[in-house]
C-alpha angles and dihedrals in degrees: 000000000000116000125195124191100209095195090061092048093048094051094061100034141045117248099268091047093048090047090051090053092052090047090052092053091045091049091051098042109034100054087052090060095255124130124236119218121196113206104208099182110143093011114120100165136038110183123204089254089067096040094047091051095047121022096016093051091049093050091047092053102036106016131247094272091068089063096056108115091353102082123059139168131215132191090012127158113242090236090056092047089053091047091053092047090050090047092052091048090053097048099042 
């Protein structure tokens, strides 16, 4: 399992860079059968710039079906979870 603490990534990078980092981890782990867990503790906002560079880029390259059962979230605000669900509906 690959685990990413989003708060740590965001503190050292702008949103597109942080999203690119998440994409790189997803691209490495998911095709190998591993799951990716995004720890969202302390994260209150995820702008489109981050989502486009991470999840959106992954879905564009590999398809949404490849995420099923392979991407999970922990310590996430319900508002962020709804935002991600809405984002995935719009891009798929």
